[in-house]
C-alpha positions as CSV (number, residue, x, y, z in Angstrom):
1,M,-184.5,17.8,-32.0
2,A,-182.1,18.1,-29.2
3,K,-183.5,17.7,-25.7
4,E,-183.6,20.5,-23.7
5,C,-181.8,20.2,-19.7
6,N,-184.0,21.3,-17.5
7,S,-182.2,19.1,-15.3
8,T,-179.9,17.8,-12.9
9,S,-180.6,14.5,-13.4
10,C,-179.0,13.8,-17.1
11,T,-178.1,11.3,-18.5
12,K,-174.6,12.0,-20.6
13,E,-176.9,10.1,-23.3
14,D,-179.6,12.8,-22.6
15,C,-177.3,15.6,-22.8
16,A,-176.0,14.2,-26.0
17,G,-177.2,16.8,-27.8
18,C,-178.7,19.4,-25.6
19,S,-178.0,23.2,-26.9
20,Q,-176.7,24.3,-23.4
21,A,-174.7,21.2,-22.4
22,K,-171.0,23.2,-21.3
23,K,-168.5,23.0,-24.7
24,P,-165.0,22.0,-23.8
25,Q,-162.9,24.9,-21.4
26,S,-160.5,27.0,-23.6
27,F,-157.4,27.9,-21.9
28,Q,-156.2,30.5,-24.3
29,V,-154.9,33.8,-23.7
30,A,-155.6,36.8,-25.9
31,A,-153.0,38.5,-27.7
32,N,-151.9,41.7,-27.2
33,E,-153.9,44.6,-28.7
34,F,-151.1,45.2,-31.0
35,S,-150.2,42.1,-31.9
36,Q,-151.6,40.6,-35.2
37,V,-150.0,37.3,-35.8
38,K,-151.7,34.9,-38.5
39,K,-150.4,31.5,-37.9
40,V,-148.1,30.3,-34.7
41,I,-145.6,27.7,-35.9
42,G,-144.6,25.3,-32.0
43,V,-141.1,23.4,-33.1
44,I,-141.3,21.1,-30.2
45,S,-138.6,18.1,-29.3
46,G,-138.9,15.3,-26.2
47,K,-136.1,15.5,-25.5
48,G,-133.7,18.2,-25.0
49,G,-130.0,18.7,-26.8
50,V,-131.3,17.5,-30.0
51,G,-130.4,21.2,-32.1
52,K,-134.8,22.1,-31.4
53,S,-133.4,25.9,-31.6
54,F,-131.5,25.6,-35.1
55,V,-133.7,24.8,-36.7
56,T,-136.0,27.5,-34.5
57,A,-134.0,30.0,-36.7
58,S,-133.6,28.3,-40.0
59,L,-137.6,28.2,-40.6
60,A,-137.7,31.3,-39.4
61,N,-135.0,32.0,-42.0
62,M,-136.8,30.4,-44.7
63,M,-140.0,32.3,-44.1
64,A,-138.1,35.9,-43.6
65,A,-136.8,34.7,-46.8
66,K,-139.5,34.3,-48.6
67,G,-140.9,38.0,-48.2
68,Y,-142.7,36.6,-44.8
69,Q,-143.5,38.5,-41.8
70,V,-141.8,36.7,-38.9
71,G,-140.9,36.7,-35.3
72,I,-140.5,34.1,-33.4
73,M,-141.1,33.6,-29.5
74,D,-138.2,32.3,-27.4
75,A,-140.3,30.1,-25.0
76,D,-137.4,27.7,-23.7
77,I,-137.1,29.9,-20.7
78,T,-134.7,27.8,-18.7
79,G,-132.7,27.6,-21.8
80,P,-132.4,30.3,-23.7
81,S,-130.8,30.8,-27.5
82,I,-132.3,32.3,-29.5
83,P,-130.1,36.3,-29.3
84,K,-127.1,35.0,-28.9
85,M,-128.3,33.3,-32.2
86,Y,-129.0,36.3,-33.4
87,G,-125.5,38.1,-31.9
88,I,-129.5,40.1,-30.6
89,K,-128.0,42.2,-27.1
90,G,-129.4,44.3,-24.7
91,T,-132.6,44.9,-23.0
92,A,-136.0,44.5,-24.8
93,K,-138.5,48.2,-24.0
94,A,-141.7,48.7,-22.8
95,S,-144.1,51.1,-22.7
96,D,-148.1,50.4,-20.6
97,D,-148.6,49.5,-23.5
98,G,-146.7,46.0,-24.0
99,I,-142.9,44.6,-24.2
100,Y,-141.2,45.5,-27.6
101,P,-139.2,42.2,-28.9
102,M,-136.1,43.8,-30.3
103,M,-135.5,42.2,-34.3
104,A,-132.4,40.9,-35.9
105,Q,-131.1,42.1,-38.4
106,N,-133.2,40.6,-40.9
107,G,-135.5,41.7,-39.5
108,I,-136.6,38.7,-37.7
109,K,-138.5,39.8,-34.2
110,V,-137.7,38.2,-31.2
111,M,-138.2,38.2,-27.8
112,S,-136.1,36.3,-25.0
113,I,-136.2,36.0,-21.3
114,N,-132.4,37.1,-21.5
115,L,-133.0,40.1,-23.2
116,L,-135.1,40.9,-20.3
117,L,-132.9,39.9,-18.0
118,P,-128.8,41.4,-16.3
119,T,-127.1,40.1,-18.2
120,E,-127.1,36.8,-20.6
121,E,-125.5,34.8,-18.1
122,T,-128.3,35.6,-15.3
123,P,-130.0,32.0,-14.1
124,V,-133.2,31.9,-14.4
125,I,-133.6,29.7,-11.2
126,W,-138.1,29.5,-11.7
127,R,-140.1,27.1,-10.9
128,G,-143.1,26.1,-14.0
129,P,-146.0,28.1,-12.9
130,V,-143.6,30.7,-13.2
131,L,-141.6,29.5,-15.3
132,A,-145.6,28.9,-17.6
133,N,-147.3,31.9,-17.0
134,T,-143.5,34.3,-18.3
135,V,-144.9,32.2,-21.7
136,K,-148.5,32.9,-21.7
137,Q,-147.2,36.8,-20.9
138,F,-144.9,36.6,-24.1
139,W,-147.7,36.4,-26.3
140,T,-150.2,38.7,-23.7
141,D,-147.9,41.6,-23.0
142,V,-145.3,41.5,-26.5
143,I,-146.1,44.0,-28.5
144,W,-145.5,41.8,-31.5
145,G,-147.3,44.3,-34.2
146,D,-148.3,42.1,-37.1
147,L,-147.1,38.8,-38.1
148,D,-147.6,36.7,-40.9
149,Y,-145.7,33.8,-39.2
150,L,-145.1,33.3,-34.8
151,F,-142.1,31.1,-34.3
152,V,-141.7,29.5,-30.1
153,D,-139.2,27.7,-29.6
154,M,-140.2,25.0,-26.9
155,P,-138.6,23.6,-24.0
156,P,-137.7,20.1,-24.5
157,G,-139.9,17.5,-23.0
158,T,-143.4,17.4,-22.1
159,G,-144.6,19.6,-18.2
160,D,-146.3,22.5,-18.2
161,V,-145.0,25.2,-20.1
162,P,-145.0,22.6,-23.0
163,L,-147.7,22.3,-21.9
164,T,-149.3,25.9,-21.6
165,A,-147.6,27.0,-24.9
166,F,-149.8,24.7,-26.4
167,Q,-153.1,24.9,-24.0
168,S,-152.9,29.0,-24.0
169,L,-151.7,30.2,-27.5
170,P,-153.8,29.0,-30.8
171,I,-151.1,27.0,-32.3
172,D,-151.7,25.9,-36.0
173,G,-149.3,23.6,-36.2
174,V,-145.6,22.1,-34.7
175,V,-142.0,20.5,-36.2
176,I,-141.1,18.4,-34.4
177,V,-137.2,18.2,-34.2
178,S,-134.7,14.3,-33.6
179,S,-131.5,12.6,-33.9
180,P,-130.5,9.5,-35.1
181,Q,-130.3,7.8,-32.2
182,D,-132.9,4.9,-32.0
183,L,-134.0,5.9,-28.7
184,V,-135.4,8.8,-30.0
185,R,-138.4,6.5,-31.5
186,M,-139.8,5.9,-27.5
187,I,-139.2,10.0,-27.6
188,V,-140.5,11.6,-31.2
189,K,-143.8,9.5,-29.6
190,K,-144.2,10.6,-26.3
191,A,-143.6,14.8,-28.7
192,Y,-146.5,13.4,-31.4
193,N,-148.5,11.8,-29.2
194,M,-148.7,15.2,-26.8
195,A,-149.4,17.4,-30.3
196,D,-152.4,14.9,-30.8
197,M,-153.3,15.4,-27.3
198,M,-153.3,18.6,-27.5
199,H,-155.3,18.6,-31.6
200,V,-152.5,21.0,-32.6
201,P,-151.8,19.0,-36.1
202,V,-147.7,17.4,-36.4
203,L,-146.2,19.4,-40.2
204,G,-143.0,17.2,-40.0
205,L,-140.2,15.7,-38.7
206,V,-136.7,17.7,-38.8
207,E,-133.3,15.0,-37.9
208,N,-130.9,16.3,-37.2
209,Y,-127.3,15.7,-36.6
210,S,-127.3,13.4,-39.1
211,Y,-124.3,13.0,-41.1
212,V,-120.7,14.9,-40.7
213,K,-119.2,15.0,-44.5
214,C,-115.2,14.4,-44.3
215,P,-114.5,17.8,-45.6
216,D,-111.2,15.4,-47.7
217,C,-113.0,12.7,-49.6
218,G,-116.5,14.0,-48.9
219,K,-117.7,10.3,-47.5
220,E,-121.4,11.1,-45.0
221,I,-120.4,9.2,-41.5
222,K,-123.6,9.0,-39.6
223,I,-121.4,8.7,-36.3
224,F,-125.1,8.4,-34.6
225,G,-125.4,5.0,-36.0
226,E,-128.0,4.8,-38.9
227,S,-131.1,6.9,-39.5
228,H,-134.2,5.5,-37.8
229,I,-136.4,9.0,-38.7
230,E,-138.2,6.9,-42.2
231,E,-139.9,4.0,-40.0
232,I,-140.6,7.2,-37.9
233,A,-141.7,9.1,-39.9
234,Q,-144.2,5.8,-41.6
235,E,-145.6,4.7,-38.7
236,I,-146.9,8.3,-37.2
237,Q,-147.5,9.0,-40.5
238,V,-146.3,12.9,-41.2
239,P,-144.3,13.8,-43.3
240,I,-140.0,14.5,-43.0
241,L,-138.2,17.8,-43.3
242,G,-135.6,17.8,-44.3
243,K,-132.3,15.9,-42.2
244,M,-129.5,18.6,-41.2
245,P,-125.6,16.9,-41.2
246,I,-123.5,18.7,-38.6
247,D,-122.7,21.1,-40.7
248,M,-119.3,23.4,-38.7
249,E,-119.7,26.7,-41.2
250,L,-123.4,27.1,-39.5
251,A,-122.5,26.1,-35.8
252,R,-120.2,28.6,-36.6
253,K,-122.9,31.3,-37.6
254,A,-124.7,31.0,-34.4
255,D,-121.9,30.9,-32.4
256,C,-121.3,34.3,-33.0
257,G,-123.9,35.9,-33.8
258,A,-124.6,36.1,-37.7
259,F,-126.9,33.1,-38.3
260,H,-129.2,36.4,-39.8
261,E,-127.3,34.9,-42.4
262,I,-128.4,31.2,-43.1
263,Q,-130.1,29.8,-45.1
264,N,-130.9,26.6,-43.7
265,L,-131.2,24.6,-46.7
266,Y,-131.3,21.2,-45.7
267,I,-135.3,21.6,-44.0
268,E,-136.2,23.3,-48.2
269,K,-139.3,21.1,-47.2
270,A,-140.7,22.7,-44.6
271,Y,-141.6,25.6,-46.4
272,E,-144.8,23.3,-48.8
273,V,-146.1,22.3,-45.3
274,M,-146.4,25.4,-43.6
275,P,-149.7,26.1,-42.8
276,K,-150.7,29.5,-45.5
């Protein structure tokens, strides 16, 4: 039978099975009352410039094409790119109940700081606490409605904003995005270890910039060197969800705001690990 606390002089051993012992503090915040989001998936990287937003949008397109209701939270507050990729312009509407996300042409709901600024070129020059609080507001103040999946495009690294996202949102799993350089081994492990410390499962790895295919002979040219993703995946015991080449057609669609037309076949394996 568990021992009950009746004194402030209890030892650690005394409190081990105590029914009155304090539970670990939760920092999760409640979603907007008009939001019903079933699964939240984070897309993270240990460094910038590896195509995290590209992978986020690709995952969202994949799940939307399979008939799921999907949203994207662009939590990379100082480097938002999701609205531009989908050709979404204008200002998000608000009411007394909250802020409404804007809709891409394939039905994906999107919320980004760029949809709340005067222009998409307006810089966000805010300190860490303000950035982190904005991410929380994208959860508490945005009316997401009924979603099967909300993909969160997190900023790179392991600082204030990713930490706030991990602690404040009910994240069901994360996908880590990397590139082929050997330096990335250390970067991927930082991202993996952060997720592990936050008790969030890592669903798998996606390698971007794996190669470029010669348009004349079809030969794969590994301009960033040999891939190390298999070794890294084996070390941390997570699956590889795909290796993405530098595909100029996909890049063109992103640049011209037509990413809703894309089905990224390089990461089809990701569907298998999505929590259902």
